[in-house]
matplotlib code that plots the C-alpha trace (Angstrom):
import matplotlib.pyplot as plt

x = [-0.1, 1.4, 0.9, 0.5, 2.8, 0.8, -1.3, -0.3, -3.7, -3.2, -6.2, -6.9, -9.4, -9.2, -11.2, -8.0, -10.5, -11.7, -8.1, -7.1, -10.0, -9.5, -5.8, -6.2, -9.4, -7.1, -3.7, -4.5, -4.7, -3.1, 0.3, -1.5, -0.1, -2.6, -2.8, -5.2, -5.3, -5.1, -1.1, 0.3, -1.5, -0.1, 3.6, 3.1, 2.1, 4.6, 7.4, 5.8, 2.8, 0.1, -1.7, -5.1, -6.5, -9.3, -10.2, -12.7, -14.5, -14.9, -12.1, -10.5, -8.7, -8.2, -10.6, -10.2, -11.3, -8.7, -6.0, -7.0, -7.4, -3.6, -2.3, -3.9, -2.2, 1.1, 0.5, -2.6, -2.9, -3.6, -7.2, -9.3, -12.1, -14.2, -15.8, -18.2, -21.2, -22.6, -25.5, -24.4, -25.1, -22.7, -20.1, -21.0, -21.4, -17.5, -16.0, -17.6, -16.0, -12.9, -13.3, -13.4, -13.4, -15.2, -17.6, -18.3, -20.9, -20.1, -20.9, -19.2, -18.5, -15.5, -16.3, -17.9, -14.9, -12.4, -15.2, -15.0, -11.6, -11.1, -13.1, -11.2, -8.1, -9.4, -10.4, -7.6, -4.2, -2.6, -4.1, -3.8, -0.5, 0.3, -1.5, -1.5, 1.7, 3.2, 3.0, 1.8, 3.3, 2.5, 1.0, -0.8, -4.3, -6.9, -9.2, -11.5, -15.6, -15.7, -14.4, -17.2, -16.7, -17.4, -20.7, -21.1, -20.9, -22.9, -25.7, -26.0, -25.3, -28.6, -30.1, -29.2, -30.9, -33.5, -33.0, -31.7, -27.8, -26.0, -23.6, -20.7, -18.3]
y = [0.2, 3.3, 6.0, 9.1, 12.2, 14.5, 17.4, 21.2, 22.9, 26.5, 27.6, 31.3, 32.9, 35.8, 34.3, 32.9, 30.1, 29.1, 28.5, 26.5, 24.3, 23.7, 22.9, 20.7, 18.9, 18.7, 17.8, 14.5, 14.1, 16.7, 18.9, 22.1, 26.0, 28.9, 32.6, 35.1, 37.7, 37.5, 39.3, 36.9, 33.9, 35.5, 35.2, 31.8, 30.3, 31.9, 30.7, 27.3, 26.7, 24.9, 22.1, 23.2, 26.8, 26.9, 30.6, 32.4, 34.6, 37.7, 39.2, 43.0, 44.1, 41.3, 39.5, 35.3, 35.1, 37.9, 36.2, 33.3, 34.5, 36.0, 32.8, 31.0, 33.6, 32.7, 28.9, 27.6, 24.1, 25.5, 23.9, 26.3, 25.7, 28.4, 29.1, 31.4, 31.9, 34.4, 33.5, 36.0, 35.0, 37.9, 36.1, 33.0, 33.4, 34.6, 31.8, 29.8, 31.9, 31.8, 28.0, 26.9, 23.6, 23.2, 25.4, 24.8, 27.2, 27.6, 26.1, 22.9, 19.6, 18.0, 15.2, 18.1, 19.8, 16.7, 15.4, 18.7, 19.4, 15.8, 16.5, 19.6, 17.9, 15.1, 17.9, 19.8, 18.3, 17.2, 14.0, 13.6, 14.0, 11.8, 8.9, 9.1, 7.6, 10.1, 13.3, 16.4, 19.7, 22.8, 25.1, 24.3, 24.1, 27.2, 27.6, 29.1, 28.9, 26.3, 24.0, 20.8, 21.5, 25.3, 24.2, 22.0, 24.4, 27.1, 24.5, 23.5, 26.7, 27.6, 25.1, 26.1, 29.9, 28.9, 30.2, 29.2, 28.7, 31.1, 30.2, 32.6, 34.2]
z = [-0.1, -1.3, 1.6, 0.4, 1.8, 4.4, 2.8, 4.0, 4.8, 5.8, 7.9, 7.9, 10.0, 12.4, 15.0, 17.2, 18.4, 15.1, 14.0, 17.2, 16.6, 13.2, 13.5, 16.6, 14.2, 10.7, 12.5, 12.7, 9.2, 7.3, 8.2, 9.3, 9.7, 10.5, 9.8, 11.3, 9.2, 5.3, 4.6, 6.9, 5.2, 2.0, 3.5, 4.7, 1.2, -0.1, 1.9, 1.9, -0.5, 0.7, -0.7, 0.4, 1.9, 4.5, 4.8, 6.5, 4.0, 6.6, 8.0, 8.5, 5.7, 3.0, 3.1, 2.7, -0.6, -1.6, -0.2, -1.9, -5.0, -4.1, -3.2, -6.5, -8.6, -7.7, -7.2, -9.3, -7.9, -4.5, -3.2, -1.4, 0.9, 2.3, 5.9, 7.1, 9.7, 7.4, 5.0, 2.5, -0.9, -3.2, -1.2, -2.0, -5.8, -5.2, -4.0, -7.3, -9.4, -7.7, -8.3, -4.9, -3.9, -1.0, 1.2, 4.9, 7.2, 11.0, 13.0, 12.4, 13.2, 13.1, 10.9, 8.7, 8.4, 7.8, 5.1, 3.5, 3.7, 2.4, -0.3, -1.5, -1.6, -4.0, -5.9, -6.2, -7.1, -4.2, -4.5, -8.6, -7.6, -5.4, -7.1, -10.6, -12.2, -13.4, -11.0, -12.7, -12.8, -10.7, -12.0, -15.2, -13.5, -14.0, -10.8, -12.9, -12.4, -15.5, -13.5, -12.5, -8.9, -9.0, -10.8, -8.5, -5.5, -7.4, -7.6, -3.4, -3.0, -5.0, -3.5, 0.1, -0.5, -2.9, -6.4, -9.1, -10.3, -12.5, -15.2, -13.3, -15.9]

ax = plt.figure().add_subplot(projection="3d")
ax.plot(x, y, z, "-o")
ax.set_aspect("equal")
plt.show()
């Protein structure tokens, strides 16, 4: 049996209790780093590119979405999972445009978090790089809204908010 290297997860949230909770839950299965704001997340991602960024949407200064957008502009194969405690449809639409690999609402259970992050990694390149016969080249994948997971996420969001999914540009 082949053992996959531990995926690197960067948790970004301005609430220390959420960062600590996510780190405690995820560190059982992954290598976890935490950042309390967007600029710190950008610096950490530049120093060591994560396989997945788990970010809050709303944070002071640079939003989680803007930080994720900047990270994937420099490292396009990074998967993104967003978390929020707000039912803000405009921000959720932005996550679809960004091409995120998962979405989780606060509060969440440990099982929900592990499942969402695991799915985000499987949809991203960490899993593909480490399970394919020939490793994929880093940096060659688009995270645009034409990705199937973004279309699927758009449909899920629409169901949650009782509206029809719009095609993201």
